[in-house]
Structure formats: structure tokens, C-alpha cells
C-alpha positions in Angstrom: -119.9 -7.8 54.4 -117.2 -10.4 53.3 -118.8 -11.3 50.0 -120.8 -8.2 48.8 -121.5 -8.4 45.3 -119.8 -11.8 44.6 -121.5 -14.7 42.9 -121.1 -18.1 44.4 -121.9 -21.7 43.3 -122.1 -24.3 46.1 -122.3 -28.1 45.1 -124.6 -30.2 47.3 -126.3 -27.2 48.8 -129.8 -28.5 49.8 -129.0 -29.7 53.3 -126.4 -30.5 56.0 -123.1 -28.5 55.6 -123.9 -27.4 52.1 -127.1 -25.5 53.4 -125.0 -23.8 56.1 -122.6 -22.7 53.7 -125.2 -21.3 51.4 -126.7 -19.5 54.3 -123.5 -18.0 55.5 -122.4 -16.9 51.9 -125.7 -15.2 51.4 -125.6 -13.5 54.9 -122.2 -12.1 53.8 -123.6 -10.5 50.7 -123.0 -13.2 47.8 -125.6 -14.3 45.4 -125.8 -18.0 46.0 -126.5 -20.8 43.3 -126.4 -24.4 44.5 -127.0 -27.8 42.9 -128.9 -30.6 44.5 -129.3 -34.3 43.3 -132.9 -35.4 44.4 -134.9 -33.7 47.0 -136.7 -30.5 45.6 -138.3 -30.1 49.0 -134.9 -29.8 50.8 -133.8 -27.4 48.1 -136.8 -25.4 48.6 -136.1 -25.1 52.3 -132.6 -24.0 51.6 -133.5 -21.4 49.1 -136.2 -19.9 51.4 -133.6 -19.7 54.2 -131.2 -17.5 52.3 -131.2 -13.8 53.2 -131.1 -11.3 50.3 -132.2 -12.0 46.5 -130.8 -13.4 43.4 -130.3 -16.9 44.8 -131.1 -20.0 42.9 -131.3 -23.9 43.1 -130.6 -26.3 40.3 -131.2 -30.0 40.0 -128.2 -31.3 38.3 -125.6 -34.0 39.4 -122.0 -33.2 40.1 -121.3 -36.1 37.8 -123.2 -34.5 34.9 -120.5 -32.8 32.9 -122.9 -31.1 30.4 -125.4 -30.2 32.9 -122.6 -28.4 35.1 -121.3 -26.6 31.9 -124.7 -25.4 31.1 -125.3 -24.3 34.7 -122.0 -22.3 34.7 -123.0 -20.6 31.4 -126.3 -19.7 32.8 -124.8 -18.2 35.9 -122.2 -16.3 33.7 -124.9 -15.0 31.5 -127.2 -13.9 34.4 -124.7 -12.4 36.6 -121.6 -11.7 34.5 -119.2 -13.8 36.4 -118.8 -16.6 38.9 -116.5 -15.6 41.8 -116.9 -18.6 44.2 -117.0 -22.2 43.8 -117.5 -24.4 46.8 -117.0 -28.2 46.2 -119.1 -29.5 48.9 -121.2 -32.3 47.3 -120.5 -35.5 49.2 -121.6 -38.9 50.3 -121.2 -40.9 53.6 -121.2 -44.4 54.1 -119.6 -46.6 57.0 -118.6 -50.0 55.7 -115.4 -52.1 56.3 -113.1 -52.7 53.2 -113.7 -56.5 53.4 -117.3 -55.9 52.9 -117.2 -53.1 50.5 -118.6 -53.5 47.0 -116.9 -52.0 43.9 -120.0 -49.9 43.4 -119.5 -48.4 47.0 -115.9 -47.4 46.1 -116.9 -45.9 42.7 -119.7 -43.9 44.2 -117.6 -42.4 47.0 -114.6 -41.4 44.7 -116.8 -40.2 42.0 -119.0 -38.1 44.0 -116.2 -36.4 46.1 -113.3 -36.3 43.5 -114.7 -36.6 40.0 -117.5 -34.2 41.2 -115.1 -31.5 42.3 -113.1 -31.9 39.0 -116.0 -31.5 36.9 -117.5 -28.6 38.6 -114.3 -26.6 38.9 -113.7 -27.3 35.2 -117.1 -25.9 34.5 -116.4 -22.6 36.2 -112.7 -22.2 35.6 -112.9 -20.5 32.2 -115.0 -17.7 33.7 -112.8 -17.2 36.6 -109.7 -17.2 34.3 -111.3 -14.4 32.1 -112.1 -12.3 35.0 -108.7 -12.9 36.6 -110.4 -13.6 39.9 -111.8 -16.7 41.7 -112.1 -18.5 44.9 -112.5 -22.3 44.9 -113.0 -24.0 48.4 -113.0 -27.8 48.6 -114.6 -29.6 51.4 -112.3 -32.3 52.6 -112.1 -33.9 55.8 -110.0 -34.5 59.0 -110.1 -38.2 57.6 -108.2 -37.1 54.6 -105.4 -35.4 56.4 -104.8 -37.4 59.5 -104.4 -41.1 60.1 -107.7 -42.0 62.1 -110.2 -44.6 62.1 -112.6 -44.0 59.0 -114.1 -45.7 56.2 -111.2 -46.3 53.7 -113.0 -45.1 50.6 -114.3 -41.9 52.4 -110.6 -41.2 53.7 -109.0 -41.9 50.2 -111.5 -39.5 48.5 -111.0 -36.8 50.9 -107.2 -37.1 50.8 -107.5 -36.9 47.0 -109.1 -33.5 47.5 -106.3 -32.2 49.4 -104.0 -33.2 46.6 -106.5 -31.6 44.1 -106.4 -28.4 46.1 -102.5 -28.2 46.3 -101.9 -29.1 42.6 -104.7 -26.9 41.2 -103.4 -24.0 43.3 -100.1 -24.1 41.6 -101.7 -24.2 38.3 -104.1 -21.4 38.3 -102.6 -19.1 40.8 -101.2 -16.9 38.0 -104.8 -16.0 37.0 -105.7 -14.4 40.6 -107.5 -17.7 41.4 -106.8 -19.3 44.9 -107.8 -22.9 45.8 -108.1 -23.8 49.3 -109.8 -26.5 51.4 -111.2 -27.1 54.9 -110.9 -30.4 56.8 -113.6 -30.5 59.4 -113.6 -32.9 62.1 -116.8 -34.5 63.4 -119.7 -32.0 63.2 -123.2 -32.1 64.8 -125.0 -32.9 61.6 -124.5 -33.9 58.0 -122.0 -36.7 56.9 -121.2 -37.3 60.6 -124.6 -38.7 61.2 -123.4 -42.0 59.7 -120.9 -42.5 62.5 -121.7 -45.0 65.2 -121.9 -43.7 68.6 -118.8 -45.3 69.9 -116.8 -43.6 67.1 -118.2 -40.3 68.2 -117.5 -40.9 71.7 -113.9 -41.8 70.9 -113.7 -38.5 68.9 -114.8 -36.4 72.0 -112.3 -38.0 74.2 -109.5 -36.7 72.0 -110.9 -33.4 71.2 -109.5 -30.5 73.3 -112.9 -28.7 73.1 -114.6 -31.7 74.3 -117.5 -31.2 71.8 -118.3 -31.7 68.1 -118.3 -28.8 65.8 -121.4 -27.1 64.3 -122.2 -26.8 60.7 -122.1 -23.1 61.1 -118.7 -23.1 62.5 -117.3 -24.9 59.5 -119.3 -22.7 57.1 -117.8 -19.5 58.5 -114.3 -20.7 57.6 -115.7 -21.5 54.1 -116.8 -18.0 53.9 -113.4 -16.4 54.9 -111.6 -18.6 52.4 -114.1 -17.5 49.7 -113.3 -13.9 50.5 -110.8 -11.3 49.5 -109.5 -11.5 53.0 -107.8 -14.8 52.4 -106.0 -13.4 49.3 -102.6 -14.7 50.3 -103.8 -18.3 51.2 -103.5 -20.7 48.3 -103.2 -24.4 48.3 -103.9 -24.6 52.0 -106.1 -27.1 54.0 -107.5 -25.6 57.0 -108.3 -28.0 59.7 -111.3 -27.4 61.7 -111.6 -29.9 64.4 -111.5 -28.4 68.0 -107.9 -29.9 68.4 -108.0 -33.6 68.1 
């Protein structure tokens, strides 16, 4: 298995792509911890779906710095390390710039960018100590390609690409790699917020003539989280069926 004996933390793991990532990482042998914001019921569904043992769910916001630090300390004490962090927590909203509230902008940037910063900072000390780590950031095709997408969403996802590249340079010396995936439209998750016309336009340009699945994106995350991606660093892998 790709991740036998590894310890992983996935942000936003209670549903959608986060749930799929947790499931694939657990299938590949990792002990998976994930955080969630509100729905204990969804978190329990995810937890019950994970093969193997040693998994856990934690209700803490990615914007709660103290809570994330405490979670990282708890996982380090329990497992002796944190090998993998997947910054997946996200927020979807379709609104034109002219109608966008300042609070809309702040929530989008905070959840995707500040959340990734705080979660990464919380686990980085442990990874540096162990001289090993895999951080995988979930960006988006909208963050790497000029396309019709909500401006605040595209901005947040583009920022994650820059975060990935800069941090890869900073911490590579400690045996830690920072990579990202940029999925196109998937069959569930954030893509549920897209209007039908936008989805149809995407399919017309997609070489595979279909949306991707959550599992297909999660499989790429698992590879980037494994030792088999050991010479990939600072990369953003596009998973879009060729648009």
C-alpha cells in the first residue's frame, strides 16, 4: 500500500472531495484524522466509511489557530508523528463581482488561503523534526487557467498555487514536499454550485467529454502524499480530462 504506517490530517474531510480523500488514504494504509466545521452526522458517516483503524474526526475550524495547534499536538502525541497534510477545506459560491459582498470575499479567501496557512503552520514543526512530510493543497483549474469562474474563488485557488511553490522552496531542505492538485469540474462537491450552462460548456471543451469523479481526484492526492512522488515538489497537477 502507498501509505502503510503513515499518519495523515485532512482538512474539510466530512464530505465531498474531503471524504473521498480520507477514504483513499485510509485504503492505502494511512491512519487518517480529519477536521470538520459543523455537521457531526456527516463526519460520523466519513469516519464509519474508513477501512482500518486509528482514524479520528475533530470539530475545529481551519481558522481556529489555537484549535489546529492543539489538534496537531494531540496527533503527534498519539501517533508520534504527522506525515501528511491535505489542505482540502473549501467553500463554494457563485456570485458576480458586482454583487459580491466584502464578507463573501473574506470568507472565500480566509477558508482556502488562511486556512491552508494555519493548518500547515500547525503541523510543520513535527514534519521538520521528523525530516519528512507531504503537504498536498487542493487548488482548482480555476486557479491555474483563465476560465469563467467566480473571481473570489479563482483568486483564492491561484493563491494556493503560489503558496505551494514558495513553501516548497522554503522547506524542501527538511525532506518535506509541497504539491497541489488542480481539479476541473467533478461530479460532486464544490462543483454542485455551478449552473447547468457552465457545466455543459465545460463538457464541450473536455477531451474526455465527462466530469471527473471525486475518487479520481483523491487517487492523485494519495500519490502526491506517498513516497513515490519523492522528487515532485512545488508542482500543481491538473486533473481535468484535458480542457
